[in-house]
Every structure is written in structure tokens, then in C-alpha cells.
C-alpha positions as CSV (number, residue, x, y, z in Angstrom):
1,M,108.0,327.2,92.2
2,K,104.8,325.9,93.7
3,T,105.3,322.9,95.8
4,Y,102.4,320.4,97.0
5,L,102.6,319.8,100.7
6,L,101.5,316.7,102.7
7,V,101.1,317.9,106.3
8,L,101.3,315.0,109.1
9,I,100.3,315.7,112.5
10,A,101.6,313.1,114.8
11,I,101.5,312.6,118.3
12,L,104.8,311.5,119.7
13,S,105.6,310.2,123.1
14,L,109.1,310.0,123.7
15,S,110.6,308.3,126.7
16,S,112.8,311.4,127.6
17,V,109.9,313.6,127.9
18,T,107.2,313.2,130.6
19,T,104.2,314.5,128.5
20,A,103.4,313.9,124.9
21,S,104.2,316.6,122.8
22,A,103.0,317.2,119.2
23,A,105.1,317.6,116.1
24,D,104.2,318.9,112.6
25,M,106.2,316.8,110.0
26,C,106.1,318.4,106.4
27,V,106.8,316.4,103.3
28,T,107.5,318.6,100.4
29,V,106.8,317.1,97.1
30,P,107.7,319.0,94.0
31,S,104.9,320.2,92.0
32,G,105.9,318.4,89.2
33,V,105.5,315.3,90.5
34,A,102.9,315.8,93.0
35,Q,99.8,314.3,91.2
36,E,102.1,311.3,90.4
37,V,102.8,310.8,94.2
38,V,99.2,311.0,95.1
39,D,98.3,308.7,92.2
40,A,101.1,306.0,93.4
41,F,99.6,306.1,96.9
42,A,96.3,305.4,95.5
43,N,97.4,302.6,93.5
44,V,99.6,300.8,96.0
45,Y,96.9,301.3,98.6
46,H,93.9,300.4,96.5
47,Y,92.2,303.9,96.4
48,Q,88.6,303.5,95.0
49,D,86.8,306.3,93.3
50,Q,83.3,304.3,93.8
51,I,82.6,302.8,97.1
52,D,79.5,300.7,98.6
53,D,77.0,303.0,100.5
54,G,76.3,300.1,102.6
55,T,73.2,299.0,100.7
56,G,75.1,297.3,97.9
57,N,74.7,300.6,95.6
58,M,78.0,302.5,94.5
59,M,78.5,305.9,95.2
60,P,81.4,308.5,94.9
61,N,84.1,308.1,97.3
62,P,83.8,311.1,99.8
63,Q,87.5,311.0,100.4
64,S,89.7,312.5,97.7
65,K,92.9,310.7,96.4
66,A,94.7,313.4,98.1
67,Q,93.2,313.0,101.3
68,F,93.8,309.0,101.0
69,A,97.4,309.8,100.3
70,K,97.7,311.7,103.4
71,A,96.0,309.4,105.7
72,K,98.0,306.5,104.3
73,L,101.2,308.5,104.9
74,V,100.2,309.5,108.4
75,Q,99.3,305.6,109.1
76,F,102.9,304.7,107.8
77,V,104.5,307.0,110.2
78,K,102.3,305.6,113.1
79,D,103.2,302.0,111.8
80,V,106.9,302.5,111.8
81,F,106.6,304.1,115.4
82,V,104.8,301.3,116.9
83,A,107.2,298.8,115.0
84,N,110.0,300.6,116.6
85,R,108.7,300.4,119.9
86,M,107.8,296.8,119.4
87,A,111.4,296.1,118.4
88,S,112.8,297.8,121.7
89,I,110.4,295.9,123.6
90,E,111.7,292.7,122.3
91,T,115.2,293.6,122.8
92,E,114.6,294.4,126.4
93,K,112.6,291.1,126.9
94,E,115.6,289.1,125.4
95,Q,118.0,290.8,127.9
96,V,115.8,290.2,131.1
97,L,115.4,286.4,129.8
98,N,119.4,286.3,129.4
99,D,120.0,287.8,132.8
100,A,117.3,285.3,134.5
101,K,119.2,282.4,132.9
102,A,122.5,283.8,133.9
103,A,121.6,284.5,137.5
104,F,120.4,280.7,137.7
105,A,123.5,279.2,135.9
106,G,125.0,276.5,137.9
107,A,122.1,276.3,140.3
108,Q,120.6,272.7,140.9
């Protein structure tokens, strides 16, 4: 059975690793729904078949729907990674604040 593969390459910086390492992540979509998945990304993220060429004239979009879907999927992975990092920072910030308040509890 043929499958449609969306391959992402993401640079992951892990706190336990001193250097960034590359990781290939592969999403396998069954061929029976591959075009529907591409179309879904195109629809949800507002892919345009025609784009403005910068002078007000419309031209065919040089990025295919499949390329667009892949780019959106890669961006989603990056956004989740950043959101997780930001949540970790917020948790650490709250702990530092609570520790500072506790250190001065009862002080005049």
C-alpha cells in the first residue's frame, strides 16, 4: 500500500543535551486520505491558489498545496515546542517568586 509521507526536520534543543541535535520526524498518512489531509490543511490555514505578485496582479501560487501543508505542520511542531518552553519558564518564574516571598515572610 502506498503511503503519503510528510517529513519534517526539526532542530531540537534539549536541556539534557549540550549541543542541538537534528531529528527526523515522519508522519505517515494512508494514501486513501492523503489528498484529503492536504486539502484540510489548505482549507484550515487558508491556502490560496492565486497570490498577488506585489504589483496588484494575481499569479499562480508557487507553493503547492502539499508544500503548504508540510510548512504548516512544521510550524505547528515549532509552535508547540516554544509554547512548552514558555510554560516551563512561567512555572519556574512562579517558583522563584514564591521562594522570594517565603524568604521575606515575617520580615519588617
